[in-house]
C-alpha beads as a LAMMPS data file, in Angstrom:
LAMMPS data file: protein, C-alpha beads

243 atoms
242 bonds

1 atom types
1 bond types

-500.0 500.0 xlo xhi
-500.0 500.0 ylo yhi
-500.0 500.0 zlo zhi

Masses

1 110.0

Atoms # bond

1 1 1 -410.446 141.422 112.812
2 1 1 -411.304 138.451 115.020
3 1 1 -412.137 139.058 118.647
4 1 1 -409.846 137.650 121.318
5 1 1 -412.529 135.110 122.169
6 1 1 -412.779 133.918 118.562
7 1 1 -409.005 133.765 118.219
8 1 1 -408.631 131.691 121.377
9 1 1 -411.306 129.268 120.186
10 1 1 -409.632 128.870 116.790
11 1 1 -406.212 128.211 118.306
12 1 1 -407.500 125.954 121.068
13 1 1 -406.330 128.163 123.924
14 1 1 -407.846 127.810 127.384
15 1 1 -408.573 130.802 129.620
16 1 1 -406.751 130.481 132.936
17 1 1 -406.613 132.600 136.088
18 1 1 -403.546 133.785 137.995
19 1 1 -404.046 131.242 140.759
20 1 1 -405.378 128.426 138.582
21 1 1 -403.099 125.456 138.072
22 1 1 -401.664 123.820 134.972
23 1 1 -399.339 120.871 134.522
24 1 1 -396.107 121.218 132.602
25 1 1 -392.451 120.324 133.010
26 1 1 -389.846 121.408 130.470
27 1 1 -387.574 118.496 129.509
28 1 1 -385.379 120.737 127.328
29 1 1 -386.270 118.795 124.197
30 1 1 -386.053 121.965 122.084
31 1 1 -389.311 121.241 120.235
32 1 1 -390.801 124.607 121.169
33 1 1 -387.812 126.301 119.496
34 1 1 -388.230 124.836 115.997
35 1 1 -390.859 125.347 113.310
36 1 1 -391.365 128.807 114.779
37 1 1 -391.932 132.022 112.898
38 1 1 -393.940 133.710 115.623
39 1 1 -391.442 134.694 118.321
40 1 1 -392.046 138.436 118.339
41 1 1 -389.787 140.642 120.428
42 1 1 -390.613 143.748 122.386
43 1 1 -387.963 146.467 122.851
44 1 1 -387.170 145.060 126.286
45 1 1 -386.597 141.582 124.848
46 1 1 -384.141 142.925 122.282
47 1 1 -382.381 145.044 124.930
48 1 1 -381.969 142.018 127.209
49 1 1 -380.546 139.901 124.387
50 1 1 -378.108 142.668 123.455
51 1 1 -377.035 143.080 127.067
52 1 1 -376.556 139.314 127.445
53 1 1 -374.172 139.216 124.481
54 1 1 -372.638 142.617 125.320
55 1 1 -373.506 144.055 121.921
56 1 1 -375.704 146.937 120.795
57 1 1 -379.428 146.456 120.161
58 1 1 -378.707 147.218 116.489
59 1 1 -376.137 144.419 116.328
60 1 1 -378.569 142.024 118.040
61 1 1 -381.280 142.986 115.564
62 1 1 -378.970 142.425 112.597
63 1 1 -377.618 139.104 113.850
64 1 1 -380.718 137.404 115.259
65 1 1 -383.818 139.147 113.968
66 1 1 -385.800 140.312 110.989
67 1 1 -388.346 143.113 110.702
68 1 1 -391.510 143.711 108.730
69 1 1 -394.614 145.881 108.844
70 1 1 -397.572 144.106 110.406
71 1 1 -400.284 143.355 107.844
72 1 1 -403.099 144.475 110.135
73 1 1 -401.293 146.622 112.689
74 1 1 -399.167 148.567 110.157
75 1 1 -396.615 148.668 112.971
76 1 1 -392.915 147.693 112.730
77 1 1 -392.593 144.107 113.979
78 1 1 -389.370 142.496 115.181
79 1 1 -389.128 138.727 115.341
80 1 1 -386.405 136.151 115.862
81 1 1 -385.272 135.038 112.410
82 1 1 -386.005 131.334 111.789
83 1 1 -382.950 129.346 110.684
84 1 1 -382.865 126.619 108.015
85 1 1 -385.468 124.159 106.825
86 1 1 -386.725 123.411 110.343
87 1 1 -387.058 127.129 111.121
88 1 1 -384.931 126.865 114.254
89 1 1 -384.713 129.764 116.682
90 1 1 -381.348 131.516 116.125
91 1 1 -380.796 131.531 119.882
92 1 1 -380.980 127.734 120.141
93 1 1 -377.623 125.938 120.387
94 1 1 -377.242 122.235 121.140
95 1 1 -380.953 122.151 122.030
96 1 1 -380.444 124.803 124.701
97 1 1 -381.392 128.481 124.777
98 1 1 -378.349 130.748 124.763
99 1 1 -380.309 133.466 126.593
100 1 1 -382.270 131.274 128.987
101 1 1 -381.910 133.665 131.923
102 1 1 -383.155 136.649 129.863
103 1 1 -385.250 134.875 127.247
104 1 1 -388.024 136.836 125.459
105 1 1 -391.193 137.253 127.510
106 1 1 -393.300 135.052 125.217
107 1 1 -390.742 132.260 125.657
108 1 1 -390.398 132.747 129.414
109 1 1 -394.182 132.622 129.885
110 1 1 -394.635 129.553 127.649
111 1 1 -397.026 127.703 127.752
112 1 1 -398.884 130.670 129.244
113 1 1 -399.903 133.676 127.168
114 1 1 -400.892 137.128 128.397
115 1 1 -403.073 139.788 126.828
116 1 1 -404.722 143.093 127.621
117 1 1 -408.201 143.433 126.161
118 1 1 -408.663 146.866 124.574
119 1 1 -411.939 148.561 123.592
120 1 1 -413.302 147.779 120.124
121 1 1 -412.009 151.102 118.752
122 1 1 -408.455 150.231 119.805
123 1 1 -408.178 153.356 121.973
124 1 1 -406.133 152.973 125.138
125 1 1 -407.930 154.362 128.214
126 1 1 -406.340 157.035 130.380
127 1 1 -406.474 154.676 133.354
128 1 1 -405.041 151.410 131.971
129 1 1 -404.918 149.859 135.431
130 1 1 -408.694 149.466 135.136
131 1 1 -408.196 147.049 132.253
132 1 1 -408.001 143.410 133.230
133 1 1 -405.075 141.283 132.143
134 1 1 -406.107 137.940 130.692
135 1 1 -404.114 134.719 130.640
136 1 1 -404.361 131.684 128.394
137 1 1 -402.904 128.189 128.530
138 1 1 -401.648 126.735 125.263
139 1 1 -401.153 122.973 125.315
140 1 1 -397.419 122.780 124.536
141 1 1 -397.393 119.212 123.174
142 1 1 -393.884 118.807 124.535
143 1 1 -392.279 118.272 127.916
144 1 1 -394.315 116.277 130.409
145 1 1 -396.930 116.780 133.106
146 1 1 -394.769 115.906 136.087
147 1 1 -395.052 119.375 137.641
148 1 1 -398.029 121.503 138.633
149 1 1 -397.844 125.299 138.740
150 1 1 -400.045 128.323 139.156
151 1 1 -399.690 131.157 136.667
152 1 1 -398.588 133.466 139.484
153 1 1 -395.839 131.058 140.562
154 1 1 -394.737 130.476 136.966
155 1 1 -394.330 134.211 136.355
156 1 1 -392.447 134.660 139.619
157 1 1 -389.968 131.943 138.605
158 1 1 -389.032 133.981 135.536
159 1 1 -389.115 137.398 137.250
160 1 1 -392.186 138.505 135.294
161 1 1 -394.195 140.867 137.539
162 1 1 -397.944 140.444 137.711
163 1 1 -398.296 144.218 137.978
164 1 1 -396.078 144.859 134.981
165 1 1 -395.584 148.584 134.306
166 1 1 -393.622 147.896 131.132
167 1 1 -396.347 145.616 129.734
168 1 1 -398.948 148.374 130.122
169 1 1 -396.686 151.067 128.658
170 1 1 -395.641 148.937 125.688
171 1 1 -399.234 147.905 124.967
172 1 1 -400.388 151.513 125.166
173 1 1 -397.605 152.680 122.863
174 1 1 -398.415 149.985 120.310
175 1 1 -402.173 150.565 120.417
176 1 1 -401.846 154.326 120.053
177 1 1 -399.292 154.182 117.253
178 1 1 -401.199 151.506 115.332
179 1 1 -404.269 153.715 115.270
180 1 1 -402.262 156.738 114.093
181 1 1 -400.289 154.776 111.491
182 1 1 -403.454 153.597 109.793
183 1 1 -404.531 157.227 109.455
184 1 1 -401.156 158.484 108.238
185 1 1 -400.834 155.733 105.660
186 1 1 -404.021 156.997 104.039
187 1 1 -402.642 160.545 103.764
188 1 1 -398.898 160.195 103.153
189 1 1 -396.685 158.744 100.428
190 1 1 -395.051 155.339 100.727
191 1 1 -391.639 157.020 100.893
192 1 1 -392.739 159.126 103.867
193 1 1 -394.270 156.111 105.609
194 1 1 -391.007 154.203 105.260
195 1 1 -389.233 157.080 107.023
196 1 1 -391.865 157.025 109.782
197 1 1 -391.637 153.269 110.252
198 1 1 -387.841 153.426 110.410
199 1 1 -387.996 156.257 112.937
200 1 1 -390.340 154.231 115.152
201 1 1 -388.128 151.149 114.881
202 1 1 -384.988 153.082 115.783
203 1 1 -386.611 155.008 118.624
204 1 1 -388.418 152.125 120.309
205 1 1 -386.009 149.253 119.640
206 1 1 -382.512 150.533 118.999
207 1 1 -381.880 153.830 120.818
208 1 1 -380.445 152.354 124.031
209 1 1 -377.155 152.049 125.863
210 1 1 -377.049 148.576 127.422
211 1 1 -375.159 149.932 130.448
212 1 1 -378.070 152.209 131.369
213 1 1 -381.520 151.556 132.823
214 1 1 -383.892 150.257 130.157
215 1 1 -387.250 151.338 131.610
216 1 1 -386.241 154.983 132.030
217 1 1 -384.962 155.242 128.472
218 1 1 -387.893 153.299 127.042
219 1 1 -390.388 155.657 128.687
220 1 1 -388.506 158.642 127.285
221 1 1 -388.348 157.135 123.790
222 1 1 -392.005 156.171 123.926
223 1 1 -393.101 159.658 124.978
224 1 1 -390.987 161.282 122.263
225 1 1 -392.166 159.090 119.389
226 1 1 -395.802 159.435 120.450
227 1 1 -395.428 163.227 120.543
228 1 1 -393.838 163.213 117.092
229 1 1 -396.507 161.021 115.506
230 1 1 -399.314 162.996 117.156
231 1 1 -397.810 166.182 115.705
232 1 1 -397.809 164.581 112.264
233 1 1 -401.428 163.567 112.815
234 1 1 -402.317 167.200 113.514
235 1 1 -400.460 168.454 110.444
236 1 1 -402.218 165.951 108.192
237 1 1 -405.738 166.296 109.578
238 1 1 -407.991 168.515 107.431
239 1 1 -409.238 171.665 109.160
240 1 1 -412.842 170.471 108.862
241 1 1 -412.005 167.364 110.907
242 1 1 -410.285 169.400 113.633
243 1 1 -413.289 171.638 114.206

Bonds

1 1 1 2
2 1 2 3
3 1 3 4
4 1 4 5
5 1 5 6
6 1 6 7
7 1 7 8
8 1 8 9
9 1 9 10
10 1 10 11
11 1 11 12
12 1 12 13
13 1 13 14
14 1 14 15
15 1 15 16
16 1 16 17
17 1 17 18
18 1 18 19
19 1 19 20
20 1 20 21
21 1 21 22
22 1 22 23
23 1 23 24
24 1 24 25
25 1 25 26
26 1 26 27
27 1 27 28
28 1 28 29
29 1 29 30
30 1 30 31
31 1 31 32
32 1 32 33
33 1 33 34
34 1 34 35
35 1 35 36
36 1 36 37
37 1 37 38
38 1 38 39
39 1 39 40
40 1 40 41
41 1 41 42
42 1 42 43
43 1 43 44
44 1 44 45
45 1 45 46
46 1 46 47
47 1 47 48
48 1 48 49
49 1 49 50
50 1 50 51
51 1 51 52
52 1 52 53
53 1 53 54
54 1 54 55
55 1 55 56
56 1 56 57
57 1 57 58
58 1 58 59
59 1 59 60
60 1 60 61
61 1 61 62
62 1 62 63
63 1 63 64
64 1 64 65
65 1 65 66
66 1 66 67
67 1 67 68
68 1 68 69
69 1 69 70
70 1 70 71
71 1 71 72
72 1 72 73
73 1 73 74
74 1 74 75
75 1 75 76
76 1 76 77
77 1 77 78
78 1 78 79
79 1 79 80
80 1 80 81
81 1 81 82
82 1 82 83
83 1 83 84
84 1 84 85
85 1 85 86
86 1 86 87
87 1 87 88
88 1 88 89
89 1 89 90
90 1 90 91
91 1 91 92
92 1 92 93
93 1 93 94
94 1 94 95
95 1 95 96
96 1 96 97
97 1 97 98
98 1 98 99
99 1 99 100
100 1 100 101
101 1 101 102
102 1 102 103
103 1 103 104
104 1 104 105
105 1 105 106
106 1 106 107
107 1 107 108
108 1 108 109
109 1 109 110
110 1 110 111
111 1 111 112
112 1 112 113
113 1 113 114
114 1 114 115
115 1 115 116
116 1 116 117
117 1 117 118
118 1 118 119
119 1 119 120
120 1 120 121
121 1 121 122
122 1 122 123
123 1 123 124
124 1 124 125
125 1 125 126
126 1 126 127
127 1 127 128
128 1 128 129
129 1 129 130
130 1 130 131
131 1 131 132
132 1 132 133
133 1 133 134
134 1 134 135
135 1 135 136
136 1 136 137
137 1 137 138
138 1 138 139
139 1 139 140
140 1 140 141
141 1 141 142
142 1 142 143
143 1 143 144
144 1 144 145
145 1 145 146
146 1 146 147
147 1 147 148
148 1 148 149
149 1 149 150
150 1 150 151
151 1 151 152
152 1 152 153
153 1 153 154
154 1 154 155
155 1 155 156
156 1 156 157
157 1 157 158
158 1 158 159
159 1 159 160
160 1 160 161
161 1 161 162
162 1 162 163
163 1 163 164
164 1 164 165
165 1 165 166
166 1 166 167
167 1 167 168
168 1 168 169
169 1 169 170
170 1 170 171
171 1 171 172
172 1 172 173
173 1 173 174
174 1 174 175
175 1 175 176
176 1 176 177
177 1 177 178
178 1 178 179
179 1 179 180
180 1 180 181
181 1 181 182
182 1 182 183
183 1 183 184
184 1 184 185
185 1 185 186
186 1 186 187
187 1 187 188
188 1 188 189
189 1 189 190
190 1 190 191
191 1 191 192
192 1 192 193
193 1 193 194
194 1 194 195
195 1 195 196
196 1 196 197
197 1 197 198
198 1 198 199
199 1 199 200
200 1 200 201
201 1 201 202
202 1 202 203
203 1 203 204
204 1 204 205
205 1 205 206
206 1 206 207
207 1 207 208
208 1 208 209
209 1 209 210
210 1 210 211
211 1 211 212
212 1 212 213
213 1 213 214
214 1 214 215
215 1 215 216
216 1 216 217
217 1 217 218
218 1 218 219
219 1 219 220
220 1 220 221
221 1 221 222
222 1 222 223
223 1 223 224
224 1 224 225
225 1 225 226
226 1 226 227
227 1 227 228
228 1 228 229
229 1 229 230
230 1 230 231
231 1 231 232
232 1 232 233
233 1 233 234
234 1 234 235
235 1 235 236
236 1 236 237
237 1 237 238
238 1 238 239
239 1 239 240
240 1 240 241
241 1 241 242
242 1 242 243
């Protein structure tokens, strides 16, 4: 797997600090919403879309998304389903985003990206606040340069907190489950893995009431699925490895 540094170099991303400036002004041309197959959603993104349309997360998933198991992560991935030959975002209508005020985090941050660098072994430390959050600028090749922003200001405009509790929790949940899923896939049948993947998808993405607080329920769901998978890890670990 490529390091974050190698990946950034390959994609032409520039490292940028919270108070560094970049120039960009969205002209609502819609170019960033076509030819896209990479708009991945977190549980919070799907919840916000469902709440916007006053439907269940399951209905939002069925109508606007598709799922697959990540080739490297072996984790259930949810992405917006590209439409037609130009692979248009399903939430784009008349060149405007139908969920602009609650758009997915990756879209709201655009052209800024955010990452949390984990140790080489993929293990999430007990004190995640000690990990530094990194930011990258991706030349959007659309809009214009008539406005100058700092990353901090840009995030504030879209109500994305710099100290983002959900971002840390979601990253930790993903990192921990990815590591466990690789192990379980080596020890369990494909049929059993499908049940596990579906359970994770339902628990983390779909088990919400849009009239209730998302963060509270997400934390509960995350804790429960981690406990379940860790129990399965214990049951499938040979005695010699436990000692």
